[in-house]
N, C-alpha and C positions, 0 to 999 in steps of 0.2 A: 181377812185382815190385810191391809196394804203394807207394803214395805216402805222403808224410808226413801225420801227423795234422793236421787243421785247427786253427789257433790260435783260442782263444776271444776273441771281440771284446768290447770294453767297451761298456756300455750308455750312450748319451748321455742326460744329464739335461736333458730339454727341458720338464719341467713346473715348476709354481711351487713344489713342495715339495722339489725336489732330493733325492729319495729313490730310490736305484737299484731297490729292490724295487717301488716304485710304478711306475717306468718300465717294468720288465719286465712288470708286470701289465697296464699299458695296451697294451704291444706284443702281449701275449697276446690281449687283447680285439680288437685291430685286425683288420678284414676288408677285403680289397681295397685296402689302403693308406689307409683312412679313419681317420687318427690323431685328428683333431679330434672325430669322432663317438665314438671309443673313449674319449677323455679326458672328454667330457661324461658318458658312461655310467658310467665308473669313478669319477669324482669325485662324481657325484650319489649313487651307491650308498654311497660312503664317508661322505658327509654324512648320509644316512639312518641309517647304522650308528652314527655318533657321537651323533645325537639319541636313538636307542634306548638306547645305552650310558649316557648321562647320566641317563636316567630310572630 
């Protein structure tokens, strides 16, 4: 007999932008629980992308 399907958990909005898609992206980047490192990498890449998009 199979168990019940696992419920989908809500993503906590821990970053300064309060964007669930950005939180999921940072969680995807995270390795070995290093969330601060993942935030720095993700936000710096977004900053570079914004500068290129403006030009």
